[in-house]
N, C-alpha and C positions, 0 to 999 in steps of 0.2 A: 272815217278818214280818219280816227286819234288812235286807231286801233294797227295802222298800218304799221308804226313804228314796234310797234308790242308784236305783232305777226313776226317780223324780219328780227327780229330781237329772238323770239321763240327758235324760230330757223337755223337762227346763229348759233344757238345754244345744241342744239338737235345736232349739229355739222360735228360742233366739237365734241360732244358727247361720242359722235359716232365715230370720230376717228379714234379718241383715245382708247373707247372698245377695240375699235379694230388694233390696236396699238397693242395691246395687253393681250388680248387674245390665245395668240399662239404660247403664252407664256404659263397659261390655266390650265391646259388643256394637255391630253395624256400624246405619243409619240404618232399614233397611229391616227389621233385626230388631226395631229400636227399638218401628217401628209391629206388627209381629205381637206384640209382649212389652203391649201394651196391650189387644190382641182377646184374647190372652190372658187377661187376669185378667178380663176384661167377662165372655169366654165361660164361664168359671170360678164366676161368679155366676150365670149362666144355667143351667149341670148341675146347680148345687147347687140353685137352687129349684126345676129339675123332678123331684129325686130327694125332696122334701118329697111332692110328690104324689103318690109310685110308694111312699110310707113307709103310703098306707091302700091297694095293692096295685093303685089305677087308673095307666094307662099312656095318657098325654095323643098325641096327632098335633096338637096345637093349640100346643103351648109357643111353637114358633118366632114364630105370628103373633099369639099372646098379646106374645111382646119385641114386636115390629112396634107393635103397638096404644101399646106404651108408648113407643116412638119417636115414630109420628106423633103421640100426642096431646103429649108434649114438644115437636114440631119446631110444629105450631101454636100450642099456647099461647106458646109465645114470640117466633115469629114476625107470626102474625096478632095477637095481643093484646095484645104486646111487651111481657111479665111476667120478671120477672129468670129467667136462665135456673136457678139452680140451685131455684127454687121450681116450675118449669115442669115439669123433671124429675122431683120429687115429684108434680106433679098427673098428668103421663104415664102415671107407675106406680098411682097409684090408680085411673085411668082404666082400667087395665090389670084391676086389683081389683075394680072393678065389675063389667065385660063380662064377669070370670068368674062375681062372681056372679051374673048374669041366666043365664048360660051355666050356671047350674049346675042349674036346673030342668030344662028338656028333659032334660042328660047322664045327669044322676046317676038318670035310672027305668032307665036303663040299668047292666049291670056286664059288667066281663071283654072279649072281641070285640066288644059291639056300643056297649059304650064309646069303644071307641079308635076306631071309624068313625065312629061318630056325632059325635068332637071333631076327625076330622079333615074330615067335609063342615060341621062351624062355623066350622071355621079356614080351608078354602075359601071358603065365602060370607062371609067377612069380604074374605079378601086378593081377592075378585074386585069388592066393591063399592070399594077403593080403586084398582083397577085400569081397570074397565070401565063403572061404574055413573053415574049422571045426577052426583055430588056431583065427579067428576074436576076442575072447577072450581076443591076444596077441598083435594082429595087425591093432584092433579098426575098421576092417567090412570098409563099403565104407565111414565112419567118421573120421577112422583115429587114431592115436594119439595126443592127445590133450596135452596141458601143458607141454610142453618139458622146460627141465630146461634150462635155459641160458648163456651163459660164463659169469664164475664168474668176479663180479668187482675186481679192486686193486687198495683196499681202501687208500694204501699210494699214490699213488700217483694220487688218486681223480680221477680213470678212470671210468665210468659208460658205461658198452657195451648197456645197454638197449637203449644209444643215438646214433642215426644212423650215426652221423659223429663217432664216435671212433669204434663203429662195420667197418665201410668204411674202418675207418685205419689197422682195424686187417684185415679185407679181403684185403686186399690192400698188406698189408707185409706176409700172406702167400700164396697169389696168384702169387705173385715177386717171391719168394722161389722156388714155385714149378713152374713155367717158366721158371727159373733159371735150374732147374734141366731137365726139359723136353728138354730142347735147349740143355744142354749138351749131355744128350742123344741121339738128333738125329745128333749131331754132332761126336760123339764118332765111336766106327769101327761097334756098335752096330745097332747104327742108319744107319751106309754107308749099313750095310747087309740088313735093313727092306728095305734099296731101292731096291739093289739088288736083292730081294723075288720081288718086285713088279713088276720091268721091264722083269726080266727075271729069272725066279723060277725054271724051269729046268734047266738053266745053273747053277746057284747057287746047285742048288742039284746034279748037276755032279763033282762038286770042292770037294762036303765034307761038305757043308750048310745041317743043318737037318732044313727045312722049316716049319716043324710040331713045332718044339720047340721055332723059333724065333716068328712067329706068332701067340703061343698062349703069347709068356713075352711079345709082343708087347699087345695085348688085355689085359690083365694081369694087366701092367705098365698103360694104358692109362684107365680101372677101377679103381685102387688107387686114381687117384687121378677127376676121374668122381664122385667118392664117396666122396673124401676129396671137393668137392662143395658140396656133395647133407648135408652132415655133418654142412658145414656154413649154408646152408641155414638153417637147420630145425630147428637150434638153434636160429636162427633170426626168425624167422616167429613165434615157438615155437607149429607149428603143423606141420603133416605132414599128406597127404592121397591118394591113388591110384588115382586120378583123374589129380595130380598133374604130375603123370611122363606120362600120357597115349601119345599113338601115334600123337597125335596134337602137344605136346610138343619135341616129337621127330624129326617130322615136320621141326619146326623152327630151330632145332641144325645143320640139312640138308641144310636146304638153307642159313642160317650164315655163312658155311662153302665154301656149291658153291659159294655163290656171292662174299663174300671175296677172294676162292680160296684155293688150300690144295699143294701149289707149294712150298711157303716158310712158315714161321714158322707163320709171321706178318701176312700173310692172312684171317684166320678166324677169325683174332681179329678185324682187319676192318671189316671184312662183322658183325658181331656182333655186334660191337661200333653202326656205320653206319645205322643198320638198327631198334636200341635201338633207337638212335636221331631220326629217321624218326619217329618213331613209337608215344613216347614219345614226341616230341615235338613238330613236325608237325602234327599227326593226332589228338592229343589231342588239342591242337590249335585249330583248325578247328573245332573239335566235334565231329571227325569221326572214334574214336580209335575204334569202333565194326569191322571198317570193315579191322583189322589187316590179318585176312586170305586170304582175297580175294586178297589186296592190297599188302600182302608176295607171293602168288599165283602167279600175273598180274609179279612181279620182278625178280622170278626164271625165267620164259618164257622170259623177254625181256632178259634178262644177258646169257641163254643157247643159244639165235638165237645172240644176237648183240655182247656177252662180254664175251665168252663161259672159258674164261681164269682167269675171276673173279675181284674184285677190285686189284687186288697185282699187275698185268699188267698193272695197270694207272703207280703203283711209278717209275719204270725205266724209264719212257714217259716224268712221273714230272722231274725227273732228269735230264735228259737230254734236258729238255728243259729251265730250270733255268740254265745248266751251259754252255748251247749253246748261252745265254745272258749274260756271263761272260766272256766267251773265242772265241777268231776269228780265224778261220780254218788258220793254218798256211801255207804263202804262198813259195810254193816247188820253192827251188833254185836250176837253174842247173850249172853241175859242168862248171868250166872253160874253158875245154877242148870243151864243148861244143856248145861255144859260138861262137868258132872259125872256120869259114869254111873250109871243109875240101877240103884238097888239089891236 
């Protein structure tokens, strides 16, 4: 009991230090690394939204395409309808959520491996519609949509969102709020129901839980935030095309989640941060960043073999190691009666 206030104080100090580091970080890196920071923050939201779906036990191969739905939706609404970009971003996220709602009816008739393959097929159909259908006049075909309106500046505060640092702070605020919402969802009764469906779906059904409805809800919520990450991406880059949301990009999302681990909220975030640093700092420093797919594949195999629970499994061990250096095991005291020999 006495350690509880100390642990809370340590946690609060850790959050303060993390916030300070995130605020200072874009001012101590190069221009190219500032752009990487923006994409990293967006990917944190993407992989965290993906984890919400995995809470129900289902793994999708359409999440990158769902991100693209948000990107295309926000781009079209802001460019063709001339709606304000902040509102268009929310509309793009809502379109992604609505598409997930429609896809739930065929996809959640399947489970496990069949759901995985079904989600891949659905995602490829959507991506090919963008690329080769009769609607290429709307979606731009293989070249995609260009000249997407940027996030509007704030002249009163002299904030120009064309500057990567300012856009990084915008993404940081949006992603932080989104992560808080995702965290509260997981910690609520709704999140506990997701966990129950994952581990004991038949038992959950036996006590009246509509597993189809809850799986659908997890899919819709995760797709909303995936679509929001796509909208943030589209209005930063200024262009979207079907190849950006291919199965290769989906593979990276899977690897981030598996390497980080999905048992905790922070696991996938660890995965995307560590692998992004490895790719952008280490590989580019030695000039072999084109070997990223091969390296990611090797990392995935090594983690499955030697660290199947992901990077998140190292966090409790690190806590115990630090705590072990500060605390000495208490010496067990014998009661006074035990010290007297029996007569």
